[in-house]
BAMI-40916 format. One record per residue (C-alpha): residue in one letter; z, y, x. Coordinates in steps of 0.5 Angstrom, whole numbers, padded with zeros to 4 digits, always signed. Layout:
! BAMI-40916
aZYX ...
***
This chain:
! BAMI-40916
m+0000+0000+0000 s-0002+0007+0003 s+0004+0012+0004 l+0004+0018-0001 q+0002+0022+0005 e-0005+0018+0006 q-0006+0018-0002 f-0004+0025-0003 g-0005+0029+0003 p-0002+0036+0004 i-0002+0037-0003 d+0001+0044-0006 i+0007+0041-0010 y+0006+0045-0016 l-0001+0042-0016 f+0002+0035-0016 d+0006+0037-0022 q+0000+0038-0026 l-0002+0032-0024 l+0004+0028-0026 r+0004+0032-0033 g-0003+0029-0034 r-0007+0036-0034 i-0012+0033-0029 t-0015+0027-0032 p-0020+0022-0030 g-0027+0024-0030 m-0026+0032-0030 r-0030+0036-0025 i-0026+0040-0020 f-0027+0046-0017 d-0023+0049-0011 a-0024+0056-0010 g-0023+0058-0003 c-0022+0051-0001 g-0020+0052+0006 s-0020+0045+0010 g-0019+0041+0003 r-0012+0040+0003 n-0011+0040-0004 l-0017+0035-0005 v-0015+0029-0002 y-0012+0025-0008 l-0018+0028-0012 l-0023+0025-0008 r-0020+0019-0007 a-0019+0018-0015 g-0027+0019-0016 h-0027+0026-0019 e-0033+0030-0018 v-0031+0036-0013 f-0034+0042-0011 g-0031+0048-0007 a-0033+0055-0004 d-0030+0058+0002 a-0032+0064+0006 h-0031+0061+0013 r-0036+0056+0015 n-0031+0052+0019 a-0027+0051+0013 v-0033+0048+0009 e-0035+0044+0015 e-0028+0041+0015 t-0028+0040+0007 r-0035+0037+0008 r-0032+0032+0013 l-0026+0030+0009 a-0031+0029+0003 a-0036+0025+0007 s-0030+0020+0009 l-0026+0019+0002 a-0032+0020-0003 p-0039+0019+0001 a-0043+0019-0005 l-0041+0027-0006 p-0047+0031-0004 a-0045+0036+0002 d-0048+0042-0002 n-0042+0041-0007 f-0038+0045-0002 r-0041+0052+0000 v-0040+0057+0005 e-0040+0063+0000 p-0035+0069-0002 l-0032+0068-0009 e-0034+0074-0011 a-0042+0072-0010 m-0042+0064-0011 s-0048+0061-0013 f-0045+0056-0017 a-0047+0055-0025 d-0043+0058-0030 a-0038+0054-0034 f-0039+0048-0031 v-0032+0045-0029 e-0026+0043-0033 v-0021+0045-0027 v-0021+0051-0022 l-0016+0051-0017 s-0014+0057-0013 s-0009+0056-0008 a-0007+0062-0003 v-0013+0065-0004 l-0013+0071-0008 h-0008+0075-0004 f-0013+0076+0001 a-0016+0081-0003 r-0017+0088+0001 d-0016+0092-0006 d-0016+0092-0013 d-0024+0092-0013 q-0024+0086-0009 f-0019+0082-0012 g-0022+0083-0019 a-0029+0081-0017 m-0026+0074-0013 l-0022+0073-0020 e-0028+0074-0024 g-0032+0070-0020 t-0027+0064-0020 w-0026+0064-0027 r-0033+0064-0029 v-0035+0057-0027 l-0029+0054-0031 k-0031+0051-0038 p-0028+0054-0044 g-0022+0050-0045 g-0021+0048-0038 l-0015+0049-0033 f-0014+0055-0028 f-0009+0053-0023 c-0007+0059-0018 r-0002+0060-0013 l-0002+0067-0010 a+0003+0072-0007 s+0007+0076-0011 s+0012+0082-0011 i+0017+0078-0016 g+0024+0077-0013 i+0023+0081-0007 e+0021+0088-0009 q+0026+0091-0005 q+0024+0087+0001 i+0016+0090+0001 q+0013+0096+0004 s+0007+0099+0000 i+0001+0100+0005 a-0004+0102+0000 g-0004+0100-0008 r-0002+0093-0009 t-0003+0091-0001 c+0004+0091+0002 l+0007+0089+0008 l+0012+0083+0007 p+0018+0081+0010 d+0015+0076+0015 g+0010+0081+0018 s+0004+0079+0014 e+0000+0084+0009 r-0002+0081+0002 y-0005+0084-0004 l+0001+0083-0009 v+0001+0081-0016 d+0007+0082-0021 e+0009+0079-0028 k+0006+0085-0032 l-0001+0084-0028 l-0001+0077-0029 v+0000+0077-0036 s-0005+0083-0037 l-0010+0079-0033 t-0009+0073-0038 h-0011+0076-0044 e-0017+0080-0041 l-0020+0074-0038 g-0019+0070-0045 g-0014+0065-0043 q-0007+0063-0045 m-0001+0061-0040 i+0001+0054-0041 d+0007+0054-0037 p+0011+0060-0036 l+0010+0064-0029 k+0014+0060-0023 t+0016+0064-0017 t+0019+0061-0011 v+0022+0066-0006 v+0022+0064+0001 q+0028+0067+0004 n+0026+0073+0008 q+0019+0071+0008 r+0015+0072+0002 s+0014+0070-0005 m+0009+0065-0008 t+0008+0065-0016 t+0004+0059-0020 w+0000+0062-0025 v-0003+0056-0030 v-0008+0058-0035 r-0012+0055-0041 k-0019+0058-0042 n-0020+0060-0049 a-0025+0055-0052 
***
């Protein structure tokens, strides 16, 4: 029997929670928006999902292609493309699940954040699941320093575009979705705050 590490890889624990609750089921198409090296795709590839992804960094996409070739060799390499989220060539509304893990907080300003989010949302079918983890100001409001707009200096020394509860609730309605979980935020002591935002796209 394979170990949990072999079976699931370095999966985000909050994405693992969605799997445990049966929200990602066999046959669903999955899109990883900002796939990086594919850290969240190990189990999904092993389980036979048709998986797609995009990332602006060529080396990251090449790593994901290698991962997919080893775990699901029938998947076309073109399922994983070197493209920014705001200008992807994938079709509208073609997957049942979209993953966005630690990506949107790299937006440089409001305009890019909106474009990245809209590009990510566009590929999701009505009724589909949007799973997002991103940096927020929730719980660390007194520990961050504003740089410009929503871009802030975090206690760990990094600069991120930070959302808050009010913005995420507003965006959920603007996009045409319903939050199916309350916002869940993890505060890492003296470093950062990460919020999980899970939305069902209105049918």
